[in-house]
C-alpha positions in Angstrom: -101.5 165.3 220.5 -99.6 164.5 223.7 -102.3 162.0 224.9 -102.0 160.1 221.6 -98.4 159.2 222.4 -99.7 156.7 224.8 -102.9 155.7 222.9 -102.2 152.1 221.8 -105.3 152.1 219.7 -104.1 155.1 217.6 -100.5 153.8 217.5 -101.6 150.4 216.5 -103.8 151.9 213.7 -100.8 153.8 212.4 -98.6 150.7 212.4 -101.3 148.7 210.7 -102.1 151.2 207.9 -98.6 152.5 207.2 -97.5 149.6 205.0 -100.6 149.8 202.9 -100.7 153.6 202.2 -98.9 155.6 199.6 -97.8 158.3 202.1 -97.7 158.5 205.9 -97.6 162.2 206.8 -97.5 164.6 209.7 -96.9 168.3 210.4 -95.4 169.9 213.5 -95.2 167.6 216.5 -97.2 164.9 214.7 -93.9 163.4 213.8 -93.5 162.4 217.4 -96.6 160.4 217.1 -95.2 158.6 214.0 -92.1 157.9 216.0 -94.1 156.5 218.9 -95.8 154.2 216.4 -92.3 152.9 215.4 -92.4 154.4 211.9 -89.4 156.7 212.0 -86.5 154.4 212.9 -83.5 155.3 210.7 -85.5 157.9 208.8 -85.1 161.6 208.4 -88.1 163.5 209.9 -89.0 167.2 210.4 -90.7 168.5 213.5 -91.4 171.8 215.3 -87.9 173.2 216.1 -88.5 173.1 219.9 -89.2 169.4 219.9 -87.1 168.2 217.0 -84.4 166.7 219.3 -87.0 164.4 220.8 -87.2 162.5 217.5 -83.8 160.8 218.3 -85.6 158.8 221.0 -87.4 157.0 218.3 -84.3 156.3 216.2 -85.2 159.1 213.7 -82.7 161.5 212.2 -84.0 165.0 213.0 -84.2 167.4 210.0 -84.3 171.1 210.2 -86.1 171.3 206.8 -89.6 172.7 206.6 -90.6 169.5 204.8 -88.8 166.2 204.8 -89.6 163.3 202.4 -88.0 160.0 203.3 -89.5 157.2 201.4 -93.3 157.2 202.0 -92.9 159.3 205.2 -93.5 163.0 204.7 -93.1 165.2 207.7 -93.3 169.0 208.2 -91.9 171.4 210.6 -93.9 173.9 212.6 -97.5 174.6 211.7 -96.7 177.3 209.2 -94.7 174.7 207.3 -98.0 173.1 206.6 -98.5 175.1 203.4 -95.1 174.0 202.1 -95.9 170.5 203.3 -99.3 170.5 201.4 -97.6 171.9 198.2 -94.8 169.3 198.4 -97.3 166.4 199.0 -99.6 167.8 196.2 -96.6 167.8 193.9 -95.7 164.2 194.8 -99.3 163.1 194.2 -100.5 165.3 191.3 -97.2 166.6 189.8 -95.2 169.7 190.2 -97.2 171.6 187.6 -100.4 171.2 189.6 -98.6 172.2 192.8 -97.1 175.3 191.1 -100.5 176.3 189.9 -102.0 176.0 193.4 -99.1 178.0 194.8 -99.7 180.7 192.2 -103.4 180.7 192.8 -102.8 181.2 196.5 -100.2 183.9 195.8 -98.0 182.0 198.2 -94.7 183.8 198.1 -93.7 184.2 201.7 -91.4 186.9 202.9 -91.8 186.8 206.7 -91.0 190.1 208.5 -88.9 188.3 211.2 -86.8 185.2 211.7 -89.1 182.3 212.2 -86.6 179.5 213.0 -83.8 179.2 215.5 -81.3 179.8 212.7 -82.9 183.1 211.5 -84.4 184.5 214.7 -82.4 186.7 217.1 -80.7 184.7 219.9 -82.6 186.5 222.6 -85.9 185.7 221.0 -84.9 182.0 220.8 -83.8 182.0 224.4 -87.1 183.6 225.6 -89.2 181.2 223.6 -87.2 178.2 224.8 -87.7 179.4 228.4 -91.4 180.1 227.9 -92.0 176.6 226.6 -89.7 174.8 229.1 -92.6 173.3 231.1 -94.4 172.0 228.0 -91.1 170.7 226.6 -90.3 168.8 229.8 -93.8 167.3 229.9 -93.6 166.2 226.3 -90.1 164.9 226.8 -91.3 162.6 229.5 -94.2 161.4 227.3 -91.8 160.7 224.4 -89.4 158.8 226.7 -92.2 156.6 228.0 -93.4 156.0 224.4 -89.9 155.1 223.3 -89.5 152.7 226.2 -92.8 151.0 225.3 -91.7 150.8 221.7 -88.3 149.2 222.7 -90.1 146.5 224.7 -92.1 145.6 221.6 
């Protein structure tokens, strides 16, 4: 995903198709790509918790929700939010009854054994994960800053 933040072909494609599609969607750090394409200015967007703050570089309003719907932009948090994301999008497209039936068919009724977000995990676990991912965070932050700079130049 990181290389795509500087891929003008991909970013141009996203900018080109976004006005013509019903929904523009992403899960996890894919919202950074939507931001780099200039699609998140002034919008609420979800992202993996570790990189959520980087959304502000694209003028987005970071959301801590697992799924965020803002107009035709639908974004999801970390990768496990993908199931919630798929059910939300399915509900938008095919109706809540359909999505509820799919959820029941999957027997999707999560009850995670541990805290899976910074607000529910133990502080020492959040601190260790933050430290463990510091190098990747710094790399990604630099890529986001470069993408935001390119975007601001038009």
